N, C-alpha and C positions, 0 to 999 in steps of 0.2 A: 730736456724735462727738470731744466732747474728750479729750486727754489724762487720765486716772485713772488708780490704782495701778496698773492693769496694766500701765502704760507704764514702760519704764525710760531714764533717760538717756542720751545719748551724748555725747562729747565729740568734737566736727568740728573739721577744720582745712580751709572753706568756699577759704581760701584760693588752696590749691595744687590746688585741684579742675579739671583741664581736662577741657570737655567738647567735643564736637564737634556742630554748629548746621547742620542741613540745612536749605536754603532752599526743595527741594522744586521741584514743577513752576513751571519758569520763567516760564512765560505765566501763571500765577494768584498771590495774595496773597503768597504766601511771602515775595519778595524784598522785597516793601513791607514785610510783618512786619519782616524782620531789620533792615530799613535804620530801621524806628522803635524797634525794640532796642535799635539802638547807640547813640541818642540817650541812652542813662545808661549809667553806669556799672556796671560787675557786679561780685561778690563774686570769682566763678569766672571763667577763663579761659575763654572762647569762642571756637572755632576752625571759623570757618563754610566749610562744602564748597558751594563755588557757579561761576558763572561769574562774573567780575570786572565783564564787562561789562552783565549783568543787575543786577547790582547797582546800578550807577552809574544807569542807567537808570530801575530803582525808586526812587534818590536824587534824579532828577530828577522824579519825578511826585511827590513828595512835597514837593520842594521842600526837602529837609532836605540838610544836610553830611554828606559819608561820603569819610573815608580810609581806606583798604585796607591793612594791616599784614601783614608777613611772620607764619608760624604761631608763631613762637618771639617775639612781640612781645606785651606786655601793654595790649591796649586800652584805650582813655580815651572819655570821651563824643565823640561823633561818629565813633569809627573802629571796624572790624572787623579782626581778623586773619583771615585767609583761607586756607587751602588750595587753591587756583584749580586746576579743571576745566573744558574746554571744551566747550561745547556745538554738535552738528553745526549746528544752524542756530539763526539769531539771535533771540531773543526778539521776540514781540508778544504783549504783554499781552492778555488773554482769549482767544485762539486758540493751546492745547496743540497742537503741533507732532508727531506719531508719531516723526518724525526722528529727535527727543531723546530717546525712551524710554529708548536705552542709559545715555545721561548721569544719567538720574533714578536708574535701578537702580546706575549705576557709584557714584553717591555715598554711595549708603546700605550697600550693600558696601563703600566704603573705609572709611566710617567703622565700620562693624559690626567690621571685622576690625582696626581702629585701637584699639577696646575691648579685642578679646581678648588684643592682644599688648602692653597695658597702657598705649599711647601716649595714649589718654584714660578717663578713669574713667566717662564714660556719655555717651550720646547722646541728643539733641533734633530730632525733626524735624518739618518742616511739611508741610504737605499735599501729595498728590501727586495726579494723575489718571489711574483705573484704566484708563479706557478707552481714553487715549491711549497707554499703556504697552502693551495689547493689541496695539491698532492697531498700535503700532510691531514686533508680532510675538514681543513676550516675552509668556510665560502668568504673569499675575499677579493676585492675588488679595486681595493686602495688604500691609500690610509687615510687621505680625505674622509672618503665616506665613513671608514671605521672612528674615526673622531667626531666627526657630525652628528653619526649615532650615540656614540657616548656622551658628547653632551648634549644630547635631544636638541640639535638646535641647525636651521638650516647654514648652508658655509658657499664661497663663493672662492675657487682656485684662482690665484694672482701669479704671474710670474714678473721678475725684474732683474733689472741688470742696470747700470749705472747710465745708459742711456734711455729707457724707457718702463714702462709698467705695462702688463698686459692681461686681462682678465678675460676669464670665458664665459659664456652664457650657456653653452653646452660642453662637456668635457671629453668623455670619452665615450662616443656615440658612434653608431655608421651612420655616414655622410646622409644616405637616405633617411634617416629617421631624424634631421636634423631641423627639416620645415616644422614637422609635427611639432617638436618641443619647444619651438618657439614663439612664447604667446605675448598677450599683453600681459597679461597675471605673472607669468615667470622672469618677463624683464623687468617688471617693477622689481618684484621679489630682490632680482640678483644686482640691480642698480642701485638698490636700497642700501644692499648689504657693502656690495662697491663704496657709494658716497661715505657711508657711516666709518667703514675701516680706513679710508683716505684723511678722515677728519679726525679719528681717535684713534688711529696708529704712526698715521704720518703727519699730525698737525696741520693738515692744512685744512687752513677755516674755510673755502669755499671751492671745492676740488673742480677742473675743468676737464668732462670725460667727453671722450669720443667714441662715439659708437657707430660703429661699423656695421654697412649694411648686409644682407643674406648674401643678394644676389651680383654678377661681375656689374659693374657702374651704380651699385646701389638700384639695381633695376630698370634705368634707364626710363624713370615717368611709366611703369608698369608694363614694359615693353619684353623688358628680361624676367621678369615675374612681379608679383603682386605685396610679396610679405614689406617692403619696405612702406606700402602705400595704407595696408591693413592693418597691419601689427605694429611694425618698428613705430612708425612715426606718430600714430596716436598716442603710443606709449611714451613715447618722449616730450610730448607736448602735453599730457596729463602730467609730467612728473616738474615740467617747464613750470608750472601755474604753481609747483609748491617752492619753488626756489631754486630748483639745481639748476647746477650750468650745463646744460648737454648740450652736444655736438654731432651733428649728424639726422637720418642714416648718409653715413659718406664711403665712397668710393674704396675698398681694400687697396688698392692696385697703386693709388698714391696716397696713402692716410699716415705712411709711415718716413713720409720725405722728412729728412729733417729740420725743415723751415717750417711743416706743419706740426712736429714733435713738442717743437719748444711750445707750442701754446698749448698743449694737453697735460695734466698730470698722470692721467691714464686712457689706455683707450682698453673698451670692451669689445672684443671678437665674436661673432657668433657659433664658430666651431673650431675645434683643437688645432687644426692646420691651416685656420685662417691671419692667425696673430704667431702663433708659435715657432714658425720656421724663421721669419723675419727677426725676431728678437733672437731668435738663439745663433742664428747668424750675425747677430752685432756684436756678441758677447758671451759665447756660451761657457766659457771657464768661470765666469764670474755671474751668471744666472742661477736665480735661487727662487725657491716655489713655494708662494706663502699662501695660508689660506685662512681667509677673510670670515668673519662670523661668527667664531670661536669666542668662548668667554678669555682668550686667554691667547698669545703670540703662538704661531704655528709655522717655523722656516722648516724646509725642507732642501736638500742640494737637488740639483737639476739633471741630474744623469743615474743611469742605474746600477748593477750590482758588478759587471762587468768581472764575469767571471772569469773571463779567458787572460786576463792579466793579475787575476787575485793571486796574493804570497808571492810576486813578482819583484818587490818591492819599487815599482815603477808609475803604483799610483797617484795620479794628480790632485792634493786638496783644495785646490782653488774655490769650488765651489762651498765646498763643507763650510770653508773659513769664512767667504762670502754670509755664508746661512748665519753661521754666529754672530758674524757684525750687525747685519740686519736684525735677527733677534733680540739683540741686545738694545738697539736703537729701538726697535718697535718697542719694547717689555719697558724700555726707560720712559720712554715717551708716554706710553698708557699707564705707567706709576703716577707719573708727573699730574697726567691728566686727573 
């Protein structure tokens, strides 16, 4: 999925890009990943939203240097610029305290509002713990949904690594409910957001999008299901008439072959486990979660809080590094556009 003639170059200014960096669940590996990230200097200005005490605890666990700066300072190696927020309860690594749920949500919303106000050009989010947030009395299904509601917009979840980009027509939905959730209207909206995001954030002039079928072998001409005939193909045909470059519906079992991926800029999977296992197998450490449709770039790590290893000094910050790099590129491209 390398750039081709369908891609347009964008002149970017990464040095003036300001990104909010959210450590996430304080008891998880997010704070450690932020400290590891701080050991190298970044082109973008990263402003971390976290409790300073937790970051210092993480640095101690990693046995790495850490100096916290004010948000208007440019951090060097071993430093983090910070917008401090205080937790209700001190961090105990490995034990996600529901009493810190408000702190976690407040950090996400502080970054989101900063993006809407122009204070930040984008946001990078570490992992949060859904169970702890809900146990803390806050109804929470995911950060993607939280940010969409805050910005009053429709969004699409897309995961990416150096090999591929995979967007989802449905996200965290029981498999039995997926067919009813896929309609011509919802598919048109999803493909519209995906197409626009590829153009504006990835500077791809004429995106080539592969659309997977819902059923095995894309329905086998109706023998294995009629969703392709009655929903997916009519939707694709309508959008093709509007100028979109869409391929499909394709059989999911062969669409991810390397020689086929080379012809796509993104793949739209019909449900979560149709596309994401392939992407994660191809490069989990460098995978990131991108929210398309927001009025600013948001990129998240593609892993959980890993409470079982938090505080042990062994957390891998590769996904967070990839998220920062990706968000910097998206924000810079958007600014240039």
